[in-house]
BAKETOR-146927 format. One line per 8 residues: number of its first residue (from 1); their letters; for each residue x, y, z of C-alpha. Coordinates in Angstrom, 1 decimal. Each point is the difference from the previous one (the first is absolute). Layout:
BEGIN
NUM> a> X:Y:Z; ...
This chain:
BEGIN
1> mkttiqig> -12.8:-22.4:-28.8; -1.1:2.3:-2.9; -0.9:3.6:0.9; -1.3:2.8:-2.2; 0.1:3.6:1.1; -1.7:2.7:-1.9; 1.3:3.5:0.8; -2.3:3.0:-0.6
9> ntavgtas> 1.2:3.5:-0.7; -2.2:1.5:2.8; 1.5:0.9:3.4; -2.3:-1.1:2.8; 2.0:1.7:2.7; 3.5:1.2:1.0; 2.2:-2.1:2.3; 2.2:2.1:2.3
17> aqllsnni> 3.8:-0.2:0.4; -0.8:0.0:3.7; -1.1:-3.6:-0.2; 3.7:-0.8:0.4; 0.3:1.6:3.4; 1.4:-1.4:3.2; 0.2:-0.1:3.8; 2.6:0.5:2.7
25> evyentvp> -1.3:-1.5:3.2; 1.9:0.8:3.2; -0.1:-3.7:1.0; 2.5:-1.9:2.0; 2.7:-0.6:-2.6; -0.7:2.8:-2.4; 1.5:3.2:1.5; 3.2:-1.7:1.3
33> allsdrlr> 0.5:-1.4:-3.5; -0.2:3.5:-1.5; 2.9:1.2:2.1; 3.8:-0.3:-0.7; 0.5:-1.1:3.6; 1.5:-3.6:0.4; -1.0:-0.3:3.7; -3.2:-1.3:1.3
41> npkfsgpa> -1.8:2.0:2.8; 2.6:2.8:-0.2; -2.0:2.1:2.5; -0.3:-2.7:2.7; -3.7:-0.3:0.0; -1.2:-2.3:2.7; -0.9:-2.3:1.6; 3.2:-0.9:1.6
49> npqtgvat> 1.1:-3.6:0.5; -1.2:-0.6:3.7; 3.3:-1.9:0.7; 2.5:2.3:-1.5; -1.7:3.4:-0.2; 1.1:0.4:-3.6; -2.4:1.1:-2.8; -1.4:-2.3:-2.7
57> dwepcgng> 2.5:-1.1:-2.7; 3.0:0.9:2.4; 1.7:-2.2:2.6; 2.9:0.1:2.4; 3.4:-0.8:-1.3; 1.5:-3.2:1.3; -1.5:-3.0:1.8; -1.0:1.8:3.1
65> mqglicql> -0.4:3.5:1.5; 2.9:0.1:2.4; 0.3:3.6:1.2; -2.7:1.2:-2.5; -3.4:1.6:0.7; -2.4:0.8:-2.9; -3.3:1.7:0.3; -2.5:1.5:-2.5
73> vpglylsg> -0.9:3.3:1.6; -3.4:1.6:-0.8; -0.2:3.7:0.1; 3.7:0.6:-0.5; 0.2:0.3:-3.7; 0.8:2.3:-2.9; -2.2:-1.6:-2.7; -3.1:-0.6:2.0
81> tesqlvqh> 0.2:-3.7:1.0; 2.5:-1.3:2.6; 3.8:0.2:0.4; 2.3:-3.0:0.6; 2.0:0.2:3.2; 3.3:-1.9:-0.2; 2.0:0.0:3.3; 3.3:-1.9:0.4
89> yaengwag> 0.8:0.0:3.7; 3.0:-2.4:-0.1; 3.3:1.7:0.6; 1.7:-1.1:-3.3; -0.7:-1.4:-3.4; -2.8:0.7:-2.5; -3.7:-0.9:-0.1; -3.0:1.0:-2.0
97> ilqagvpv> -2.7:-1.1:-2.4; -0.1:-1.3:-3.5; -2.2:-0.7:-3.0; 0.5:-3.2:-2.0; -0.6:-0.6:-3.7; 0.7:3.5:-1.2; 0.5:0.0:-3.8; 3.0:1.7:-1.5
105> fageelei> 1.5:-0.1:-3.5; 3.6:-0.6:-1.1; 2.1:3.1:0.4; -2.8:2.5:0.4; 0.6:3.1:2.1; -2.4:0.2:2.9; -0.8:2.7:2.5; -1.0:-0.7:3.7
113> eiwararh> -2.2:2.6:1.5; -0.8:0.0:3.8; -2.1:2.4:2.0; 1.0:-0.5:3.7; 0.7:1.8:3.2; 2.7:-0.7:2.7; -0.8:-0.1:3.7; 2.5:0.8:2.8
121> rpvtvrce> 3.0:0.4:-2.3; 1.0:-0.3:-3.7; -0.4:-3.4:-1.6; 2.0:-1.5:-2.9; -2.2:-2.3:-2.1; 1.7:-2.6:-2.1; -2.0:-1.2:-3.1; 0.9:-3.4:-1.3
129> lqlpgqta> -0.9:-1.8:-3.2; 0.9:-3.6:0.1; -0.4:-2.9:-2.4; -1.2:-3.2:1.7; 2.9:-2.0:1.4; 2.5:2.8:-0.6; 1.4:3.0:1.8; -1.5:3.3:-0.7
137> fatptllf> 1.0:1.6:-3.4; -1.0:3.5:1.1; 0.3:1.5:3.5; -0.5:3.8:-0.1; -0.7:2.0:3.1; -2.2:3.0:0.8; 0.3:2.3:3.0; -3.1:1.1:1.8
145> dvahwtrr> 1.2:2.7:2.4; -3.3:1.9:0.6; -3.0:-0.8:2.2; -2.6:1.1:-2.6; -1.1:-1.8:-3.2; 2.6:0.4:-2.7; 0.8:-1.6:-3.3; 3.3:-1.6:-0.9
153> tvrvtgpa> 1.0:-1.8:-3.2; 2.8:-2.1:-1.3; 0.8:-1.7:-3.3; 1.1:-3.6:-0.5; 0.7:-2.2:-3.0; -1.9:-3.3:-0.5; 1.7:-3.4:-0.2; 1.6:-1.5:-3.0
161> ttatvyfk> -3.1:-2.1:-0.8; -3.7:0.7:0.3; -1.2:-1.4:3.3; -2.2:0.3:3.0; 1.9:1.2:3.0; -0.2:0.7:3.7; -0.3:3.7:0.8; 1.1:0.8:3.6
169> imipgdsv> -0.1:3.0:2.2; 2.5:-0.3:2.9; 0.8:2.3:2.9; 3.0:-0.3:2.5; -0.3:-0.9:3.6; -1.5:2.3:2.6; -2.0:2.0:-2.6; -3.7:0.8:-0.8
177> iyidqihl> -1.6:1.1:-3.2; -3.6:0.6:-1.3; -0.5:-0.7:-3.7; -3.0:1.4:-1.8; 0.7:-1.4:-3.5; 2.7:-1.7:-2.1; 0.2:0.0:-3.8; 2.2:-1.8:-2.5
185> rpvgqpnv> -0.3:1.3:-3.5; 2.2:0.1:-3.2; 2.0:3.2:0.0; -1.8:2.9:-1.7; -3.4:-1.7:-0.2; -3.0:2.0:1.3; -2.4:-1.5:2.5; -2.3:-1.3:-2.8
193> npelsasf> 1.6:-2.6:-2.3; 0.8:1.8:-3.3; -0.7:-3.2:-1.9; -3.7:0.4:0.9; -0.2:3.3:-1.9; 1.9:-1.4:-2.9; -2.3:-3.0:-0.2; -2.9:2.3:-1.0
201> drfpcpvl> 1.6:0.5:-3.4; -0.7:-3.6:-0.8; -3.8:-0.2:0.3; -3.0:2.4:-0.1; -1.4:1.4:3.3; -2.3:3.0:-0.7; -1.5:0.0:3.5; 1.5:-1.3:3.2
209> rfpggcas> -2.2:-0.6:3.1; 1.5:0.7:3.4; 0.1:-1.1:2.8; -2.0:-2.9:-1.2; -3.1:-1.8:1.3; -0.7:-1.3:3.5; 3.2:1.5:1.4; -1.3:3.4:-0.9
217> ctyhwehg> -2.5:-0.3:2.9; 2.8:0.7:2.5; 2.4:2.0:-2.1; 0.8:3.5:1.5; 1.5:2.0:-2.8; 1.8:2.5:2.4; 2.4:-2.8:0.9; 1.2:-0.4:-3.6
225> igpvhrrp> 1.3:3.6:-0.6; 3.0:1.9:1.0; 3.5:-1.4:1.0; 0.0:-3.8:-0.4; 2.0:-0.5:3.2; -2.8:1.5:2.0; -2.8:-2.3:-1.4; -1.3:-2.6:2.3
233> vqddpvfk> -0.8:-3.7:-0.5; -3.5:-0.7:1.3; -2.0:-3.0:0.8; -2.5:-1.1:-2.8; -3.2:-1.2:1.6; -1.4:-1.1:-3.3; 2.5:-2.7:-1.0; 1.8:-0.1:3.4
241> ykmyyefg> 3.4:0.9:-1.6; 1.7:3.4:0.0; -0.8:3.2:-1.8; 3.1:1.5:-1.5; 0.1:3.7:-1.1; 3.5:0.3:-1.5; -1.7:0.0:-3.4; -2.7:2.5:0.6
249> tdeylelc> -1.9:2.8:-1.7; 3.1:2.0:-0.9; 1.7:-3.0:-1.7; -3.3:-1.0:-1.7; -0.5:3.4:-1.5; 3.6:0.2:-1.1; -0.6:-3.2:-1.9; -3.2:1.2:-1.5
257> aaknirpl> 1.5:3.3:-1.1; 3.1:-1.7:-1.5; -1.9:-2.6:-1.9; -3.1:2.0:-1.0; -2.3:-2.1:2.2; -3.4:1.2:1.1; -0.4:-0.4:3.8; -2.8:-2.0:1.6
265> itlnstsa> -0.2:0.4:3.7; -2.0:-2.4:2.2; -1.1:2.1:2.9; -0.1:-1.4:3.5; -3.6:0.3:0.9; 0.2:-2.3:3.0; 2.6:1.1:2.4; 0.3:3.6:-1.3
273> tpadaagw> -2.4:2.9:-0.3; -1.3:2.2:-2.9; 2.4:2.7:1.2; 2.9:-2.6:-0.4; -1.2:-0.8:-3.5; -0.2:3.7:-0.9; 3.4:0.6:1.4; 1.5:-2.8:-2.1
281> aayirawy> -1.7:1.4:-3.2; 1.3:3.5:0.8; 3.5:-1.3:0.6; 0.0:-1.8:-3.4; -1.3:3.0:-1.9; 2.6:2.3:1.7; 2.7:-2.6:-0.8; -0.6:0.6:-3.8
289> irrnlkvp> -0.4:3.7:0.3; 3.3:0.4:1.9; 1.8:-1.7:-2.9; -1.8:2.1:-2.6; -1.6:-3.1:-1.4; -3.6:-0.2:-1.3; -2.3:-1.3:2.6; -1.4:-3.3:-1.3
297> aayfavgn> -3.6:-1.1:0.1; 1.0:-2.5:2.7; -2.5:-2.7:1.1; -1.0:-0.2:3.7; -1.8:-3.2:1.0; -2.0:0.2:3.2; 0.7:-3.3:1.8; 0.7:-3.5:-1.1
305> enygpwei> -2.4:-3.0:0.0; -1.8:1.4:3.1; -3.1:-2.0:-1.1; 1.8:-3.1:1.1; 0.3:-1.3:3.6; 3.7:-0.8:-0.5; 0.6:3.8:0.1; 0.6:1.6:3.3
313> ghmtgemy> -2.1:2.9:-1.4; -2.9:-2.2:-0.9; -3.3:1.9:-0.3; -3.4:0.1:-1.7; -0.8:1.9:-3.1; -1.9:2.6:2.0; 3.1:0.5:2.2; 2.1:0.4:-3.1
321> vaqlrefv> -2.3:2.7:-1.4; 0.4:1.9:3.2; 3.8:-0.4:-0.3; 0.0:1.3:-3.6; -1.9:3.1:1.1; 2.7:0.9:2.5; 3.1:-1.1:-1.9; -0.7:1.1:-3.6
329> pavraayp> -0.7:3.7:0.5; 3.1:0.3:2.1; 2.2:-1.7:-2.6; -1.5:2.0:-2.9; 0.6:3.2:1.8; 3.6:-0.9:0.6; 0.5:-1.4:-3.5; -2.4:1.4:-2.5
337> earimalg> 1.4:-2.0:-2.9; -0.8:-3.3:1.8; -1.9:-2.9:-1.5; -1.8:-1.7:2.8; -0.4:-3.8:0.1; -2.8:-1.6:2.0; -0.3:-3.7:0.8; -2.6:-1.7:-2.2
345> esqaaglr> -0.5:-3.6:1.2; -3.6:-1.3:-0.3; -0.5:-0.9:3.7; 1.5:0.5:3.4; 0.6:-3.4:1.5; -0.7:-0.6:3.7; 1.5:-2.2:2.6; -3.3:-1.9:-0.3
353> tqfttpwr> -2.1:-0.5:-3.2; -2.9:2.1:1.3; 2.2:3.0:0.4; 0.8:0.2:-3.8; -1.2:3.4:-1.3; -0.1:1.8:-3.3; 3.1:2.1:-0.9; 0.2:1.0:-3.6
361> atilaqaa> -3.6:1.0:-0.3; 0.3:2.0:3.2; 3.1:1.9:-1.3; -1.6:0.7:-3.4; -3.2:1.2:1.5; 1.3:2.1:2.9; 3.6:1.1:-0.9; 0.2:0.3:-3.8
369> dlfdvlvv> 1.0:3.7:0.3; 3.0:-0.9:2.1; 2.1:-2.2:-2.3; 1.3:-0.3:-3.6; 1.0:-3.7:-0.3; -1.7:-3.0:1.6; 2.7:-2.6:0.8; 0.2:-3.7:1.0
377> tryswgtd> 2.7:-2.6:0.5; -0.3:-3.2:-2.1; 2.0:-3.1:0.6; -0.4:-3.6:-1.2; 1.2:-3.2:1.6; 1.6:-3.2:-1.3; 2.0:-3.0:1.2; 2.8:-2.2:-1.2
385> nqslgeim> -2.0:-3.0:1.1; -1.7:-0.5:-3.3; 0.8:-1.5:-3.4; 1.4:2.5:-2.5; -3.2:0.1:-2.0; -2.0:0.7:3.2; 2.4:2.8:0.9; -0.5:1.7:-3.3
393> qtvarala> -3.7:-0.4:0.1; 0.0:1.5:3.5; 1.8:3.0:-1.3; -2.3:0.5:-2.9; -3.1:-0.5:2.1; 1.3:2.6:2.6; 0.5:2.5:-2.7; -3.5:-0.5:-1.4
401> ekeadlqq> -1.4:0.6:3.5; 2.1:3.1:0.4; -1.3:1.4:-3.3; -3.6:-0.6:0.9; 0.5:1.5:3.5; 1.7:3.2:-1.4; -2.6:0.3:-2.7; -2.7:0.0:2.6
409> maqdirat> 1.8:2.7:2.0; 0.4:2.1:-3.2; -3.8:-0.5:-0.6; -0.7:1.2:3.6; 2.0:3.1:-0.6; -1.5:0.7:-3.4; -3.5:-0.5:1.4; 0.5:3.1:2.2
417> glpktlgv> 0.5:2.2:-3.0; 2.9:1.6:1.8; 3.5:0.6:-1.6; 1.8:-2.5:2.3; 2.6:-2.5:-0.9; 1.2:-3.3:1.2; 3.4:-1.1:1.5; 1.6:-3.2:1.1
425> vewnlwtr> 2.6:1.0:2.6; 1.3:-3.6:0.6; 0.0:-3.1:-2.1; 2.0:-3.2:-0.3; -0.2:-3.8:0.1; 0.6:-1.7:3.4; 1.3:-3.6:-0.1; 2.6:-0.2:2.7
433> ashndhag> 0.4:3.4:1.7; -1.1:0.3:3.6; 0.6:2.8:2.5; 1.7:-2.6:2.3; 1.6:-2.2:-2.6; 3.6:0.7:1.2; 0.9:0.4:-3.6; -0.5:3.8:-0.4
441> ffepndir> -3.6:-0.2:-1.3; 1.3:-1.5:-3.2; -1.8:-1.0:-3.2; 1.7:-2.3:-2.5; 1.4:1.6:-3.2; -1.8:-2.2:-2.6; -2.1:-0.1:-3.1; -3.2:-0.3:2.0
449> hclyaagl> 0.5:3.4:1.5; 1.0:1.5:-3.4; -3.1:-1.3:-1.7; -2.2:1.1:2.9; 1.5:3.5:-0.3; -0.5:0.1:-3.8; -3.6:-1.3:0.3; -0.9:2.6:2.6
457> lnvfcrlg> 1.7:2.8:-2.0; -2.2:-1.1:-2.9; -3.1:0.3:2.3; 1.1:3.4:1.1; 0.4:1.2:-3.6; -3.5:-1.2:-0.9; -1.4:2.1:2.8; 1.2:3.0:-2.0
465> qileiany> 0.1:3.5:1.4; -2.2:-0.7:3.0; 2.9:-1.9:1.6; 2.4:2.9:0.8; 2.8:-1.9:1.8; 1.2:-3.4:1.1; 2.8:-0.7:2.4; 1.9:-3.2:0.1
473> yslintmg> 0.8:-1.4:3.5; 2.8:0.4:0.7; 3.1:1.7:-1.4; 2.6:-1.2:2.6; 0.4:-3.5:1.5; -3.5:-0.6:1.3; -1.5:-1.9:-3.0; 2.3:2.5:-1.8
481> mlhikngq> 1.0:0.8:-3.6; 3.4:0.8:1.5; 1.9:-2.1:2.5; 2.7:2.0:1.9; 2.4:-1.8:2.3; 3.3:1.3:1.4; -0.3:3.0:-2.3; -0.3:-2.0:-3.2
489> vtfadvvk> -3.1:0.2:-2.2; -1.5:-2.9:-2.1; -3.1:0.2:-2.1; -3.0:-2.3:-0.1; -1.2:-1.1:-3.4; -3.2:2.0:0.5; 2.2:3.0:-0.8; 0.3:-1.4:-3.6
497> vfnlyapa> -3.8:-0.2:-0.1; -0.3:3.7:0.9; 2.7:0.9:-2.6; -2.0:-1.8:-2.7; -3.1:2.1:0.7; 1.8:3.3:0.5; 0.3:1.1:-3.7; -3.8:-0.4:-0.5
505> lpgevlat> -1.1:2.1:3.0; -1.7:2.4:0.0; -1.9:-1.6:-2.9; -3.3:-0.1:-1.7; -1.8:-3.3:0.7; -1.2:-1.4:-3.3; -3.3:-1.8:-0.5; 0.9:-3.7:-0.3
513> tvtapklv> -2.0:-3.1:-0.8; 1.7:-3.2:1.2; -0.9:-3.5:-1.1; 2.1:-2.0:2.4; 0.1:-2.7:2.7; -0.4:1.3:3.5; 3.7:-0.4:0.8; 1.0:2.6:-2.6
521> davflrnd> -0.3:3.7:0.8; 0.7:3.1:-2.2; -0.1:3.8:0.0; 1.1:2.4:-2.7; 1.2:3.6:0.6; 0.9:2.8:-2.3; 2.7:2.6:1.0; 1.5:2.7:-2.2
529> gqtygylv> -1.1:-1.8:-3.2; 1.4:-3.4:1.1; -2.3:-2.9:0.8; 1.0:-2.5:2.6; -1.7:-3.3:0.9; 0.5:-1.8:3.3; -0.9:-3.7:-0.2; 0.1:-2.5:3.0
537> nfnheqpa> -0.2:-3.8:-0.4; -0.8:-1.5:3.4; -0.1:-3.6:-1.4; 2.8:-2.0:1.5; 0.5:-2.4:-2.9; -1.6:1.2:-3.2; 1.3:2.9:-2.2; -2.5:2.5:-1.3
545> evtvtgsg> 0.0:0.9:-3.7; -1.3:3.6:-0.1; -1.1:1.7:-3.2; -0.5:3.8:0.2; -2.1:1.8:-2.6; -0.9:3.6:-0.5; 3.4:1.6:0.5; 2.5:-1.3:-2.5
553> pireavgl> 2.9:-2.4:0.5; 1.7:-0.7:3.3; 3.4:1.6:-0.1; 1.4:-1.3:3.4; -0.9:-2.5:2.6; 2.1:-0.2:3.3; -0.8:-1.1:3.4; 0.5:-2.4:3.0
561> tarqilep> -0.5:-3.7:0.6; 1.0:-3.0:2.2; -0.7:-3.7:0.0; -0.8:-0.2:3.7; -0.7:2.2:3.0; 2.9:0.6:2.3; 2.4:-0.1:-3.0; 1.9:2.9:-1.6
569> vqeltvev> -2.2:2.1:-2.3; 1.4:0.2:-3.6; -0.2:2.9:-2.4; -0.9:-1.0:-3.5; -0.6:1.3:-3.5; -2.8:-1.8:-1.8; -0.1:-0.7:-3.8; -2.6:1.9:-1.8
577> kgttvilp> -1.8:-1.1:-3.2; -1.9:3.0:-1.4; -2.9:0.5:2.4; 0.5:-3.2:1.9; 2.2:-0.7:3.0; 0.3:-3.1:2.2; 0.1:0.5:3.8; 1.8:-2.7:1.9
585> pmslirlk> -1.7:-1.5:3.1; 0.1:2.3:3.0; 1.1:3.1:-1.8; -0.5:3.8:-0.3; 0.7:1.5:-3.4; 0.0:3.6:-1.1; -0.8:0.6:-3.6; 0.8:3.1:-2.1
593> l> -2.3:0.4:-3.0
């Protein structure tokens, strides 16, 4: 396939660095993965097993419960959930509860932290770490000699080899203890895994959205501030999992301040009030002022996908206008520097077709004075159940549809004559992920996702300065750029895509004339005197011979490719002949001219 690209010297817009932004969603497996804790359900959130009385992820030690009574007690807590009663009424011996499959690494120093209270008389708790089929390699004890909640800690050394172990909490005969929470962390590590913060040095993230999308409809920010041991675990009525607050507003802002990230808060406009939203905005502003930091022009998005019947805060466009009129003035008063995001989908769907109503036109006509950025979420769908050629055609077709859709939205905004901009607060390609897939909402790490990301970033760049921000979904685990398990971070290859684009953004978008097959896409950007080209070949079997005119010889051509989906993505350097470069099948290439 031969392609000719003529680059003009005229800039037709400016592509923002904020096109490389991201999301943290407080979804099922996200917040626990951000923490340094090795235990699951460390705060004993219910429901309890109806046969044993022990909280989820925990179980009684041994084959039975001789002399042992366990009960998850609501109302008797420190952190705002339940406490785990463990009563050993036999005269002698030891009994208790355990958690299986706890990951520990060879020789590491660990700290056990327990918040508990004794009843009737002091209780000695024996903590055991045991390799399967062996005797315990660590058996430290802790004395709880008071009847109020108190914290006790002890250090242990991991086994000689990396393994998953049994973690046991044992009490002697004729004793009773209530346990609010138990943690197992590497010695000296804070509550939040320090590798998370370190990972931000390896990819761009100018803006980070929190607490995500649908989950924000039941997120109560007050639970995510203050001492971590007091923060509750709540039920999540959206996805029917749990809402964790150990990574909350304080930790999020600390990350933003440390890594020069601009905050983007998704306000709870469903199970909260305008006063709650204003309180959150005021808290965030005061957080920066107390630290003598400049208050950033943080984004505040009012709601998430409330035009859709899947949202528990589903509403009509007229209802959303009424909501904006109450929420926005309160937030602006509390945070004068705020940039307000309003939802901009074209229609509000109904449970029945006849209940579909206008949304975007309603917002633009009745609430244009209340927001700065009109935002949407934009996903595409694919499947592995196609030939490789069909898969690539599906990706290219989806990108063309997204470009036409976003151009229409930009036209709708421009038609008002108002200085509003456009944002895409979630985007990705779904092929396997599902909220109930029992695989952690996982998308494969393959060339198809890399080429989709590159193609959509090209689309975003062509929208120029009217597209203010785009947020990849998601940063951590759920369709994530980063996969964190047992405290260890691995990077998906889409990180390499973002890093290829980072040097060119912000950048002037150059006028470009492309004579090419439909399966080749290109955009050219100029940043600080350097011209970059981003070329994508979606063809699964034919290379693309690309000749670039109007900007001198090609000095460098690097990128990514793979022969198949679901295979490792390869980095490559492509040979250049003057102004011509050959793109392998299924590849992304960045040119320097």
